[in-house]
ZAMARGU-4260 file (C-alpha; in steps of 0.2 Angstrom, whole numbers, plus 5000, padded with zeros to 4 digits):
<rodrens>
0) 5138/4993/4972 | 5141/4979/4985 | 5154/4989/4994 | 5142/5003/4998 | 5128/5003/5010
5) 5112/5013/5007 | 5104/5022/5022 | 5087/5029/5020 | 5075/5038/5031 | 5057/5044/5026
10) 5047/5059/5031 | 5029/5058/5026 | 5016/5072/5026 | 4999/5065/5028 | 4984/5077/5026
15) 4972/5073/5040 | 4954/5069/5036 | 4946/5084/5044 | 4932/5095/5037 | 4941/5111/5043
20) 4959/5117/5044 | 4970/5115/5059 | 4969/5132/5066 | 4954/5140/5057 | 4936/5135/5052
25) 4940/5136/5033 | 4936/5121/5022 | 4949/5108/5018 | 4939/5102/5002 | 4950/5099/4987
30) 4948/5107/4970 | 4940/5124/4974 | 4945/5140/4964 | 4961/5148/4971 | 4960/5158/4987
35) 4941/5154/4990 | 4945/5143/5005 | 4957/5155/5014 | 4949/5164/5029 | 4957/5179/5039
40) 4967/5167/5050 | 4974/5158/5035 | 4979/5175/5027 | 4987/5180/5043 | 4978/5196/5044
45) 4982/5208/5059 | 4975/5203/5075 | 4969/5185/5071 | 4972/5170/5083 | 4974/5152/5079
50) 4962/5139/5088 | 4967/5121/5088 | 4956/5108/5079 | 4951/5094/5091 | 4948/5082/5077
55) 4966/5084/5070 | 4972/5080/5088 | 4961/5064/5088 | 4969/5059/5071 | 4986/5060/5079
60) 4981/5050/5094 | 4974/5036/5083 | 4990/5035/5073 | 5001/5035/5089 | 4990/5020/5096
65) 4991/5011/5079 | 5010/5011/5079 | 5013/5007/5097 | 5020/5024/5101 | 5019/5035/5116
70) 5005/5049/5114 | 5013/5063/5124 | 5003/5069/5139 | 5009/5087/5135 | 5016/5093/5118
75) 5020/5111/5112 | 5017/5120/5096 | 5031/5130/5089 | 5034/5143/5076 | 5046/5137/5061
80) 5052/5154/5054 | 5056/5155/5035 | 5051/5166/5021 | 5042/5160/5006 | 5028/5169/4996
85) 5015/5155/5000 | 5018/5157/5019 | 5008/5173/5024 | 5013/5173/5042 | 5032/5171/5038
90) 5032/5156/5049 | 5023/5139/5050 | 5015/5132/5065 | 5023/5115/5069 | 5030/5105/5083
95) 5048/5104/5087 | 5055/5098/5104 | 5039/5091/5111 | 5029/5082/5097 | 5012/5074/5100
100) 5018/5056/5095 | 5035/5049/5100 | 5043/5033/5095 | 5033/5018/5088 | 5037/5006/5074
105) 5029/4998/5058 | 5033/4981/5052 | 5032/4979/5033 | 5033/4965/5020 | 5047/4967/5008
110) 5048/4958/4991 | 5037/4943/4986 | 5038/4924/4985 | 5053/4915/4992 | 5063/4932/4993
115) 5050/4940/5004 | 5055/4946/5021 | 5049/4956/5036 | 5057/4972/5041 | 5052/4983/5056
120) 5055/5002/5053 | 5057/5012/5069 | 5048/5029/5069 | 5056/5044/5078 | 5040/5055/5080
125) 5024/5061/5072 | 5020/5079/5074 | 5005/5090/5070 | 5008/5105/5059 | 4999/5117/5046
130) 5002/5116/5027 | 5008/5131/5017 | 4999/5138/5002 | 5004/5134/4984 | 5014/5144/4971
135) 5006/5143/4954 | 5017/5145/4938 | 5005/5141/4924 | 4994/5153/4914 | 5000/5169/4922
140) 5009/5177/4907 | 5026/5174/4914 | 5021/5178/4932 | 5017/5167/4947 | 5001/5166/4957
145) 4998/5161/4975 | 4984/5150/4980 | 4981/5150/4999 | 4968/5136/4999 | 4980/5124/5006
150) 4987/5136/5019 | 4982/5129/5036 | 4977/5112/5030 | 4981/5100/5045 | 4996/5088/5042
155) 5004/5074/5052 | 5022/5073/5048 | 5028/5056/5051 | 5047/5053/5053 | 5057/5037/5053
160) 5074/5032/5059 | 5087/5029/5045 | 5082/5011/5046 | 5080/5007/5027 | 5094/5000/5017
165) 5086/4999/4999 | 5073/5008/4988 | 5063/4992/4990 | 5062/4993/5009 | 5058/5012/5007
170) 5043/5008/4995 | 5037/4994/5006 | 5037/5006/5021 | 5028/5020/5011 | 5015/5007/5005
175) 5012/5000/5022 | 5010/5018/5030 | 4999/5023/5016 | 4988/5008/5019 | 4988/5011/5038
180) 4983/5030/5038 | 4968/5025/5027 | 4964/5010/5037 | 4962/5020/5053 | 4953/5034/5044
185) 4965/5048/5047 | 4970/5052/5029 | 4961/5048/5012 | 4979/5044/5005 | 4975/5053/4988
190) 4993/5055/4982 | 4988/5064/4966 | 4979/5078/4976 | 4994/5079/4988 | 4986/5071/5003
195) 5001/5059/5005 | 5018/5065/5001 | 5035/5058/5005 | 5052/5065/5007 | 5067/5053/5006
200) 5083/5056/5016 | 5096/5047/5006 | 5115/5044/5010 | 5128/5030/5006 | 5143/5024/5016
205) 5156/5011/5014 | 5149/4994/5020 | 5154/4991/5038 | 5156/5009/5042 | 5146/5015/5058
210) 5146/5033/5054 | 5132/5039/5042 | 5137/5048/5026 | 5130/5065/5021 | 5112/5064/5017
215) 5102/5073/5003 | 5083/5075/5005 | 5072/5071/4990 | 5056/5082/4992 | 5038/5079/4988
220) 5038/5062/4980 | 5019/5058/4976 | 5020/5041/4969 | 5028/5024/4975 | 5036/5023/4957
225) 5044/5040/4959 | 5050/5036/4976 | 5059/5020/4970 | 5066/5029/4954 | 5072/5044/4964
230) 5081/5034/4977 | 5089/5023/4965 | 5095/5037/4955 | 5101/5047/4970 | 5111/5032/4977
235) 5120/5029/4961 | 5124/5048/4959 | 5131/5049/4977 | 5142/5033/4974 | 5148/5040/4957
240) 5152/5057/4966 | 5162/5049/4980 | 5171/5037/4969 | 5177/5051/4958 | 5184/5060/4973
245) 5170/5073/4976 | 5162/5076/4993 | 5143/5075/4995 | 5135/5092/5001 | 5120/5091/5012
250) 5106/5098/5001 | 5087/5097/4997 | 5084/5090/4979 | 5069/5088/4968 | 5066/5073/4957
255) 5061/5075/4939 | 5050/5061/4932 | 5054/5066/4914 | 5072/5064/4915 | 5073/5051/4930
260) 5086/5062/4938 | 5087/5073/4954 | 5093/5091/4954 | 5098/5102/4969 | 5085/5115/4974
265) 5094/5122/4989 | 5108/5118/5002 | 5100/5110/5016 | 5095/5120/5031 | 5097/5113/5049
270) 5084/5116/5063 | 5093/5131/5070 | 5091/5140/5054 | 5072/5140/5057 | 5074/5149/5074
275) 5060/5138/5082 | 5052/5144/5097 | 5035/5140/5106 | 5020/5149/5098 | 5014/5161/5111
280) 4997/5161/5104 | 4994/5142/5108 | 4993/5134/5124 | 5002/5117/5127 | 4992/5103/5120
285) 4987/5092/5135 | 4980/5074/5131 | 4974/5064/5146 | 4972/5045/5148 | 4953/5045/5147
290) 4954/5054/5129 | 4967/5041/5124 | 4957/5026/5130 | 4941/5032/5121 | 4951/5034/5105
295) 4959/5017/5108 | 4941/5009/5110 | 4936/5016/5093 | 4951/5009/5083 | 4947/4995/5071
300) 4957/4979/5070 | 4974/4984/5064 | 4983/4977/5049 | 4996/4969/5060 | 4983/4961/5071
305) 4974/4955/5056 | 4989/4947/5048 | 4993/4938/5064 | 4975/4931/5065 | 4976/4926/5047
310) 4992/4916/5050 | 4986/4908/5067 | 4968/4904/5063 | 4968/4902/5044 | 4985/4894/5042
315) 4990/4907/5029 | 5008/4911/5025 | 5015/4928/5031 | 5016/4934/5013 | 4998/4929/5009
320) 4992/4938/5025 | 5002/4953/5021 | 4995/4954/5003 | 4977/4952/5009 | 4979/4966/5022
325) 4987/4978/5010 | 4971/4988/5011 | 4955/4988/5021 | 4945/4985/5005 | 4956/4970/5000
330) 4954/4963/5018 | 4936/4965/5018 | 4933/4957/5001 | 4943/4942/5007 | 4934/4940/5023
335) 4917/4941/5014 | 4922/4928/5002 | 4928/4917/5016 | 4912/4919/5025 | 4903/4911/5010
340) 4916/4898/5005 | 4920/4892/5022 | 4935/4892/5033 | 4941/4876/5026 | 4944/4886/5009
345) 4955/4899/5017 | 4970/4896/5005 | 4959/4894/4989 | 4950/4910/4994 | 4967/4919/4996
350) 4973/4912/4979 | 4958/4918/4970 | 4958/4935/4978 | 4977/4938/4976 | 4979/4930/4958
355) 4964/4928/4947 | 4954/4943/4954 | 4970/4954/4956 | 4975/4951/4938 | 4959/4955/4931
360) 4957/4971/4941 | 4975/4976/4936 | 4971/4973/4918 | 4956/4984/4918 | 4963/4997/4930
365) 4949/4995/4943 | 4950/4995/4962 | 4943/4980/4971 | 4928/4990/4978 | 4923/4991/4960
370) 4925/4973/4955 | 4911/4966/4945 | 4912/4949/4954 | 4906/4951/4972 | 4913/4942/4987
375) 4897/4932/4988 | 4899/4926/4970 | 4917/4922/4971 | 4914/4912/4988 | 4900/4902/4979
380) 4912/4898/4965 | 4925/4892/4977 | 4912/4881/4985 | 4909/4873/4969 | 4927/4869/4966
385) 4928/4862/4984 | 4913/4850/4982 | 4919/4844/4965 | 4905/4851/4955 | 4918/4860/4943
390) 4937/4859/4941 | 4949/4873/4943 | 4950/4875/4924 | 4931/4876/4922 | 4931/4888/4937
395) 4941/4901/4927 | 4927/4900/4913 | 4914/4903/4927 | 4923/4917/4934 | 4924/4926/4917
400) 4906/4923/4914 | 4902/4931/4931 | 4914/4945/4927 | 4904/4949/4911 | 4887/4948/4920
405) 4882/4932/4911 | 4875/4925/4927 | 4870/4930/4945 | 4879/4916/4953 | 4891/4902/4949
410) 4877/4889/4950 | 4867/4898/4937 | 4882/4899/4925 | 4887/4881/4928 | 4869/4875/4924
415) 4866/4888/4909 | 4882/4883/4901 | 4882/4864/4905 | 4899/4865/4914 | 4896/4853/4928
420) 4911/4841/4930 | 4909/4823/4924 | 4913/4812/4940 | 4904/4796/4934 | 4919/4784/4934
425) 4911/4773/4920 | 4909/4788/4909 | 4927/4794/4912 | 4933/4776/4910 | 4925/4775/4893
430) 4934/4791/4887 | 4950/4784/4894 | 4948/4768/4884 | 4944/4778/4868 | 4960/4789/4870
435) 4971/4774/4874 | 4965/4765/4858 | 4967/4780/4847 | 4985/4785/4854 | 4995/4769/4853
440) 5011/4779/4850 | 5009/4789/4866 | 5005/4773/4876 | 5021/4765/4869 | 5032/4781/4873
445) 5025/4782/4891 | 5029/4763/4894 | 5046/4767/4887 | 5049/4779/4901 | 5044/4796/4893
450) 5033/4805/4906 | 5028/4819/4894 | 5018/4806/4884 | 5007/4804/4900 | 5003/4822/4900
455) 4998/4821/4881 | 4986/4807/4885 | 4978/4817/4900 | 4976/4831/4887 | 4967/4820/4875
460) 4955/4814/4888 | 4951/4831/4894 | 4948/4837/4876 | 4936/4822/4873 | 4927/4827/4889
465) 4927/4845/4884 | 4936/4850/4899 | 4923/4843/4911 | 4931/4827/4917 | 4937/4826/4935
470) 4956/4828/4932 | 4961/4818/4947 | 4950/4803/4942 | 4957/4805/4924 | 4975/4804/4931
475) 4971/4789/4942 | 4962/4779/4929 | 4975/4782/4916 | 4989/4777/4927 | 4980/4761/4932
480) 4976/4756/4914 | 4994/4760/4908 | 5001/4750/4922 | 4990/4735/4917
</rodrens>
């Protein structure tokens, strides 16, 4: 596949966190019985008129500011004309030539460890629009039903340039965008409920060729795993088609998670097929500088700003900073832990949150907000490692006890279970002497140049101390005595 280059652009529909719909007062709450949250405007009854939801506009402004885009002083709503049973008006109110947000960029972390790198994805635009209803195909005795509860739900459609070159980059972008819209409070990010849906435009071209290949759009991907699987399948399918002498036809395709394959839904329409024209029922949207300034003043510290602060002030790596700002909950947990443990323990706090805590959360399928160990408890534990009260190994036992609710604080667990580290040099020396006397073979092997024998002796001392001896002191004493 090295002779081929993958080109990917992502379109994302983020459902905005408003109480009512974008052009009506009907509720946007999820899970109501079909058609119980569709008012006369949503049903497109004769004579009704749309009224723009101010809160939806504020969400768009927040997003534009968060990605460094231009918030248009004047934007226009248009009618996108097409027929579908769940679209009562016969058109969708959207934005076309003059969107509310123009340009901007999002810098994302791709990969992990030594292979991690940063990639800046350029955004083309973000525009406001209404969602359509939903066709229901189950339990209707061979017929389909229409639920218009979603009709008119406010969406921000966020469109990138074709900047991504792999499924990994696409997923990294989608994750970062998902975190950002939740961070700034404009979308709940619930992918299962359809609040955050991605469409991937995928094409391939011979490496080095400037001209793009023919793209196919994979619609309505509602998980990061499906996004990656769908792109990987589509890329290989397109390569196979081209190598076998067939041309790629522009199309809209669906991904089937059961088969792992994409299938054509319809040949792709172009913009002119939708016969866009300005909606005569809606005035141009005018946003003045005072409105933008007010929204800017209400924004929280953004993930990119926090990442830069973590690197500059705490000395964390770009990878650590990106991981700790993957969501607002993780960032808040880390900072609360650090507040207890102290700035000198920035890196140990990062390691505990990203490794030990994350592993336990993953194992139990919990979100960090529901972690049984609070930041205050974890910060107290890290303090006791830093001041030598316990070793890292003992700390893991304390962490497990805190997780299981066996103590309110690390100090309580340490005292209750007698886990305080042995730091008395006389006591450790006595243990070392006992181990050296009982393990003459290991001593001879070490002096013959076998380093592994030293580790075996360390293990024997720690076993004799029931894991409570200070490992650094054990190492130093052993080396001194073995050199004698």
